[in-house]
MDTraj code that builds the backbone (N, CA, C; nanometers):
import mdtraj as md
import numpy as np

residues = "GLN VAL GLN LEU VAL GLU SER GLY GLY GLY LEU VAL GLN ALA GLY GLY SER LEU ARG LEU SER CYS ALA ALA SER GLY SER ILE PHE SER ILE ASN ALA MET GLY TRP TYR ARG GLN ALA PRO GLY LYS GLU ARG GLU LEU VAL ALA VAL PHE THR SER GLY GLY SER ILE HIS TYR ALA ASP SER VAL LYS GLY ARG PHE THR ILE SER ARG ASP ASN ALA GLN ASN THR VAL SER LEU GLN MET ASN SER LEU LYS PRO GLU ASP THR ALA VAL TYR TYR CYS ASN ALA ASP ILE LEU GLY GLY SER THR TRP GLY ASP TYR TRP GLY GLN GLY THR GLN VAL THR VAL SER SER".split()
xyz = np.array([
    [14.9105, 13.4614, -1.8471],
    [14.9273, 13.5850, -1.7737],
    [14.9634, 13.6970, -1.8705],
    [14.8926, 13.8075, -1.8601],
    [14.9158, 13.9197, -1.9493],
    [15.0313, 14.0049, -1.8977],
    [15.1166, 14.0468, -1.9884],
    [15.2221, 14.1401, -1.9505],
    [15.2531, 14.2347, -2.0654],
    [15.3057, 14.3502, -2.0276],
    [15.3508, 14.4508, -2.1225],
    [15.5014, 14.4664, -2.1080],
    [15.5714, 14.4659, -2.2198],
    [15.7163, 14.4785, -2.2171],
    [15.7567, 14.5935, -2.3077],
    [15.8270, 14.6913, -2.2465],
    [15.8730, 14.8068, -2.3227],
    [16.0173, 14.7879, -2.3675],
    [16.0542, 14.8612, -2.4713],
    [16.1926, 14.8638, -2.5169],
    [16.2165, 14.9963, -2.5875],
    [16.3447, 15.0310, -2.6002],
    [16.3798, 15.1465, -2.6820],
    [16.4260, 15.2696, -2.6070],
    [16.4281, 15.2658, -2.4764],
    [16.4767, 15.3815, -2.4027],
    [16.6268, 15.3971, -2.4165],
    [16.6787, 15.5057, -2.3604],
    [16.8221, 15.5268, -2.3656],
    [16.8599, 15.6712, -2.3397],
    [16.9847, 15.7016, -2.3720],
    [17.0399, 15.8355, -2.3532],
    [17.0542, 15.9029, -2.4894],
    [17.0070, 16.0258, -2.4995],
    [17.0146, 16.0982, -2.6254],
    [17.0380, 16.2450, -2.5953],
    [17.1029, 16.3144, -2.6869],
    [17.1232, 16.4585, -2.6708],
    [16.9961, 16.5347, -2.7066],
    [16.9835, 16.6522, -2.6507],
    [16.8696, 16.7376, -2.6823],
    [16.8616, 16.7586, -2.8337],
    [16.7393, 16.7504, -2.8851],
    [16.7183, 16.7611, -3.0275],
    [16.7162, 16.6279, -3.0997],
    [16.7580, 16.5241, -3.0299],
    [16.7622, 16.3915, -3.0897],
    [16.6280, 16.3203, -3.0857],
    [16.6307, 16.1940, -3.1274],
    [16.5086, 16.1148, -3.1374],
    [16.5282, 15.9778, -3.0734],
    [16.4185, 15.9239, -3.0246],
    [16.4125, 15.7871, -2.9749],
    [16.2770, 15.7292, -3.0121],
    [16.2750, 15.5985, -3.0240],
    [16.1482, 15.5296, -3.0491],
    [16.1272, 15.4236, -2.9423],
    [16.0157, 15.4325, -2.8736],
    [15.9791, 15.3343, -2.7727],
    [15.8770, 15.2374, -2.8311],
    [15.8883, 15.1124, -2.7900],
    [15.7920, 15.0114, -2.8319],
    [15.7421, 14.9352, -2.7110],
    [15.6201, 14.8883, -2.7215],
    [15.5596, 14.8109, -2.6138],
    [15.4805, 14.6963, -2.6755],
    [15.5038, 14.5770, -2.6268],
    [15.4336, 14.4598, -2.6773],
    [15.3550, 14.3942, -2.5644],
    [15.2293, 14.3678, -2.5909],
    [15.1455, 14.2959, -2.4953],
    [15.1464, 14.1485, -2.5314],
    [15.1614, 14.0640, -2.4303],
    [15.1638, 13.9204, -2.4550],
    [15.0829, 13.8486, -2.3495],
    [15.0539, 13.7216, -2.3787],
    [14.9752, 13.6413, -2.2865],
    [14.8410, 13.6073, -2.3471],
    [14.7494, 13.5716, -2.2598],
    [14.6155, 13.5339, -2.3035],
    [14.5321, 13.6606, -2.3216],
    [14.5324, 13.7140, -2.4420],
    [14.4682, 13.8425, -2.4712],
    [14.3528, 13.8221, -2.5678],
    [14.2350, 13.8667, -2.5278],
    [14.1192, 13.8590, -2.6153],
    [14.0909, 13.9926, -2.6820],
    [14.1202, 14.0995, -2.6121],
    [14.0955, 14.2315, -2.6683],
    [14.1753, 14.3354, -2.5906],
    [14.2135, 14.4423, -2.6601],
    [14.2805, 14.5561, -2.5961],
    [14.2009, 14.6803, -2.6259],
    [14.1721, 14.7574, -2.5239],
    [14.0944, 14.8791, -2.5395],
    [14.1913, 14.9978, -2.5475],
    [14.1908, 15.0854, -2.4526],
    [14.2853, 15.1967, -2.4526],
    [14.4282, 15.1453, -2.4376],
    [14.5217, 15.2160, -2.5030],
    [14.6625, 15.1748, -2.4974],
    [14.7477, 15.2966, -2.5200],
    [14.8505, 15.3154, -2.4349],
    [14.9302, 15.4353, -2.4524],
    [15.0508, 15.4424, -2.3620],
    [15.1027, 15.5637, -2.3497],
    [15.2275, 15.5875, -2.2780],
    [15.2100, 15.6947, -2.1707],
    [15.2749, 15.6703, -2.0588],
    [15.2833, 15.7646, -1.9487],
    [15.4305, 15.7815, -1.9137],
    [15.4605, 15.8841, -1.8354],
    [15.5985, 15.9017, -1.7898],
    [15.6003, 15.9584, -1.6486],
    [15.7113, 15.9324, -1.5817],
    [15.7293, 15.9838, -1.4469],
    [15.8721, 16.0309, -1.4301],
    [15.8867, 16.1596, -1.4082],
    [16.0172, 16.2187, -1.3827],
    [16.0448, 16.2161, -1.2328],
    [16.1711, 16.2226, -1.1932],
    [16.2052, 16.2200, -1.0501],
    [16.1332, 16.3305, -0.9737],
    [16.0697, 16.2919, -0.8643],
    [16.0017, 16.3898, -0.7808],
    [15.8687, 16.4376, -0.8327],
    [15.8234, 16.3810, -0.9439],
    [15.6972, 16.4243, -1.0031],
    [15.6005, 16.3076, -1.0134],
    [15.4727, 16.3406, -1.0326],
    [15.3719, 16.2379, -1.0490],
    [15.3758, 16.1825, -1.1917],
    [15.3254, 16.0611, -1.2053],
    [15.3156, 16.0017, -1.3378],
    [15.2135, 16.0810, -1.4193],
    [15.2475, 16.1065, -1.5458],
    [15.1597, 16.1856, -1.6309],
    [15.1397, 16.1188, -1.7655],
    [15.0261, 16.1501, -1.8258],
    [14.9952, 16.0984, -1.9580],
    [15.0861, 16.1637, -2.0613],
    [15.1360, 16.0830, -2.1540],
    [15.2132, 16.1353, -2.2662],
    [15.1287, 16.1295, -2.3943],
    [15.0839, 16.0110, -2.4272],
    [15.0032, 15.9932, -2.5476],
    [14.9239, 15.8637, -2.5332],
    [14.8021, 15.8636, -2.5854],
    [14.7180, 15.7458, -2.5684],
    [14.6183, 15.7316, -2.6823],
    [14.5905, 15.6077, -2.7191],
    [14.4747, 15.5742, -2.8003],
    [14.3622, 15.5506, -2.7010],
    [14.2592, 15.6320, -2.7070],
    [14.1511, 15.6194, -2.6097],
    [14.0611, 15.5007, -2.6439],
    [13.9703, 15.4692, -2.5531],
    [13.8786, 15.3589, -2.5754],
    [13.7871, 15.3858, -2.6945],
    [13.7683, 15.5128, -2.7277],
    [13.6865, 15.5482, -2.8429],
    [13.7625, 15.5490, -2.9742],
    [13.8940, 15.5234, -2.9655],
    [13.9731, 15.5152, -3.0874],
    [14.0430, 15.6438, -3.1268],
    [14.0245, 15.7502, -3.0501],
    [14.0924, 15.8747, -3.0816],
    [14.2291, 15.8767, -3.0156],
    [14.3096, 15.9740, -3.0531],
    [14.4441, 15.9897, -2.9979],
    [14.4506, 16.1185, -2.9168],
    [14.5112, 16.1077, -2.8004],
    [14.5283, 16.2261, -2.7156],
    [14.6749, 16.2399, -2.6798],
    [14.7267, 16.3617, -2.6941],
    [14.8651, 16.3916, -2.6571],
    [14.8674, 16.4946, -2.5444],
    [14.9661, 16.4833, -2.4586],
    [14.9918, 16.5903, -2.3627],
    [15.0356, 16.7135, -2.4406],
    [14.9977, 16.8308, -2.3928],
    [15.0337, 16.9540, -2.4621],
    [15.1846, 16.9668, -2.4789],
    [15.2591, 16.9182, -2.3825],
    [15.4041, 16.9338, -2.3827],
    [15.4735, 16.8538, -2.4923],
    [15.4042, 16.7562, -2.5513],
    [15.4687, 16.6734, -2.6536],
    [15.4043, 16.6879, -2.7907],
    [15.2971, 16.7629, -2.8014],
    [15.2294, 16.7802, -2.9299],
    [15.3252, 16.8362, -3.0333],
    [15.3216, 16.7747, -3.1513],
    [15.4087, 16.8187, -3.2591],
    [15.5467, 16.7568, -3.2562],
    [15.5807, 16.6904, -3.1467],
    [15.7135, 16.6278, -3.1357],
    [15.7042, 16.4759, -3.1249],
    [15.6019, 16.4268, -3.0580],
    [15.5853, 16.2831, -3.0370],
    [15.4701, 16.2310, -3.1239],
    [15.4848, 16.1071, -3.1684],
    [15.3794, 16.0429, -3.2457],
    [15.3570, 15.9020, -3.1927],
    [15.2327, 15.8728, -3.1588],
    [15.1986, 15.7389, -3.1116],
    [15.1401, 15.6596, -3.2270],
    [15.1732, 15.5310, -3.2311],
    [15.1177, 15.4427, -3.3328],
    [15.0857, 15.3083, -3.2689],
    [15.0004, 15.2343, -3.3379],
    [14.9522, 15.1095, -3.2783],
    [14.9342, 15.0058, -3.3873],
    [14.9677, 14.8828, -3.3550],
    [14.9459, 14.7701, -3.4443],
    [14.8554, 14.6719, -3.3709],
    [14.7286, 14.6725, -3.4043],
    [14.6327, 14.5872, -3.3321],
    [14.6573, 14.4386, -3.3574],
    [14.7064, 14.4063, -3.4739],
    [14.7321, 14.2654, -3.5056],
    [14.8467, 14.2093, -3.4219],
    [14.9436, 14.2958, -3.3898],
    [15.0606, 14.2528, -3.3136],
    [15.0488, 14.2881, -3.1653],
    [14.9429, 14.3564, -3.1271],
    [14.9244, 14.4006, -2.9881],
    [15.0412, 14.4869, -2.9412],
    [15.0799, 14.5797, -3.0259],
    [15.1912, 14.6670, -2.9910],
    [15.1503, 14.8143, -3.0015],
    [15.2208, 14.8958, -2.9272],
    [15.2061, 15.0402, -2.9367],
    [15.3457, 15.1001, -2.9326],
    [15.3675, 15.2022, -3.0135],
    [15.4993, 15.2649, -3.0215],
    [15.4872, 15.4148, -3.0015],
    [15.5993, 15.4740, -2.9641],
    [15.6041, 15.6184, -2.9438],
    [15.7303, 15.6713, -3.0096],
    [15.7138, 15.7448, -3.1169],
    [15.8259, 15.8100, -3.1831],
    [15.8440, 15.9469, -3.1202],
    [15.9615, 15.9698, -3.0658],
    [15.9891, 16.0941, -2.9950],
    [16.0976, 16.1712, -3.0686],
    [16.0623, 16.2865, -3.1199],
    [16.1554, 16.3718, -3.1931],
    [16.1763, 16.5025, -3.1183],
    [16.2807, 16.5721, -3.1557],
    [16.3112, 16.7022, -3.0940],
    [16.3068, 16.6931, -2.9417],
    [16.3731, 16.5925, -2.8901],
    [16.3690, 16.5689, -2.7455],
    [16.4338, 16.6820, -2.6673],
    [16.3774, 16.7072, -2.5510],
    [16.4246, 16.8132, -2.4621],
    [16.4664, 16.7519, -2.3286],
    [16.5543, 16.8173, -2.2552],
    [16.5929, 16.7649, -2.1233],
    [16.4725, 16.7402, -2.0332],
    [16.3686, 16.8192, -2.0466],
    [16.2510, 16.8001, -1.9624],
    [16.1695, 16.6767, -2.0007],
    [16.2061, 16.6099, -2.1083],
    [16.1427, 16.4830, -2.1435],
    [16.2045, 16.3664, -2.0666],
    [16.3118, 16.3924, -1.9942],
    [16.3771, 16.2879, -1.9165],
    [16.2813, 16.2311, -1.8129],
    [16.2639, 16.0993, -1.8163],
    [16.1692, 16.0329, -1.7269],
    [16.1744, 15.8828, -1.7521],
    [16.1083, 15.8097, -1.6653],
    [16.0801, 15.6684, -1.6933],
    [15.9466, 15.6645, -1.7675],
    [15.9469, 15.6000, -1.8820],
    [15.8273, 15.5914, -1.9655],
    [15.7623, 15.4539, -1.9468],
    [15.6314, 15.4565, -1.9251],
    [15.5564, 15.3353, -1.8982],
    [15.4494, 15.3144, -2.0051],
    [15.4374, 15.1915, -2.0492],
    [15.3289, 15.1510, -2.1366],
    [15.2095, 15.1104, -2.0491],
    [15.0898, 15.1431, -2.0957],
    [14.9686, 15.1106, -2.0210],
    [14.8603, 15.0651, -2.1172],
    [14.7835, 14.9664, -2.0756],
    [14.6767, 14.9171, -2.1622],
    [14.5645, 14.8552, -2.0797],
    [14.4435, 14.8696, -2.1320],
    [14.3262, 14.8009, -2.0769],
    [14.3065, 14.6747, -2.1587],
    [14.3221, 14.5607, -2.0938],
    [14.3270, 14.4337, -2.1661],
    [14.2242, 14.3362, -2.1114],
    [14.1536, 14.2737, -2.2035],
    [14.0648, 14.1638, -2.1674],
    [14.1448, 14.0346, -2.1800],
    [14.1805, 13.9809, -2.0644],
    [14.2532, 13.8558, -2.0611],
    [14.1703, 13.7535, -1.9861],
    [14.1344, 13.6468, -2.0514],
    [14.0433, 13.5548, -1.9869],
    [13.9032, 13.6126, -1.9880],
    [13.8428, 13.6270, -1.8696],
    [13.7062, 13.6770, -1.8630],
    [13.6946, 13.8141, -1.8006],
    [13.8061, 13.8767, -1.7686],
    [13.8002, 14.0058, -1.7013],
    [13.8902, 14.1083, -1.7683],
    [13.8496, 14.2341, -1.7582],
    [13.9317, 14.3448, -1.8045],
    [14.0280, 14.3854, -1.6928],
    [14.1495, 14.4197, -1.7316],
    [14.2467, 14.4648, -1.6340],
    [14.3258, 14.5830, -1.6869],
    [14.3779, 14.6629, -1.5951],
    [14.4630, 14.7763, -1.6274],
    [14.6074, 14.7318, -1.6057],
    [14.6829, 14.7246, -1.7138],
    [14.8179, 14.6692, -1.7067],
    [14.9234, 14.7762, -1.7347],
    [15.0376, 14.7606, -1.6657],
    [15.1508, 14.8500, -1.6818],
    [15.2768, 14.7710, -1.7156],
    [15.3598, 14.8299, -1.7983],
    [15.4904, 14.7719, -1.8227],
    [15.5855, 14.8073, -1.7091],
    [15.7075, 14.7583, -1.7186],
    [15.8055, 14.7790, -1.6122],
    [15.8730, 14.9153, -1.6203],
    [15.8568, 14.9815, -1.7330],
    [15.9147, 15.1140, -1.7509],
    [16.0481, 15.1087, -1.8225],
    [16.0756, 15.2115, -1.8997],
    [16.2036, 15.2236, -1.9686],
    [16.2540, 15.3673, -1.9519],
    [16.3814, 15.3803, -1.9179],
    [16.4382, 15.5114, -1.8883],
    [16.4725, 15.5861, -2.0160],
    [16.4303, 15.7098, -2.0221],
    [16.4699, 15.8018, -2.1291],
    [16.5421, 15.9193, -2.0638],
    [16.6643, 15.9415, -2.1061],
    [16.7435, 16.0518, -2.0528],
    [16.7885, 16.1404, -2.1673],
    [16.7555, 16.2683, -2.1576],
    [16.7915, 16.3651, -2.2606],
    [16.8914, 16.4637, -2.2006],
    [17.0107, 16.4657, -2.2559],
    [17.1148, 16.5546, -2.2047],
    [17.1124, 16.6873, -2.2790],
    [17.1492, 16.7917, -2.2076],
    [17.1473, 16.9262, -2.2686],
    [17.2796, 16.9592, -2.3345],
])
top = md.Topology()
chain = top.add_chain()
for i, resn in enumerate(residues, 1):
    res = top.add_residue(resn, chain, resSeq=i)
    for name in ("N", "CA", "C"):
        top.add_atom(name, md.element.get_by_symbol(name[0]), res)
traj = md.Trajectory(xyz[None], top)
């Protein structure tokens, strides 16, 4: 069974940094797109940063220049380095990946990790 497990969330003051990590495990043959989304209270889930299926990187405008996504294909992991954090970055952050497990592709989500930025 394929699963994504995130780690690295927490409480930080504005201007600080956090690093999120996500590891995919289980019967994995291939991973296509892989990235991070977030959902703040009362708001819809939104894209933060992603490695697209074509191999390019896309960032939300709100995090460009502050967040950096990285990926280790050998370890099936994706990370998000978040610098210069702002209170508006407060949200639950979710890892997402398109994974070929067994004979079918699936869209998988992690359980989410809370990031809270205090002013």
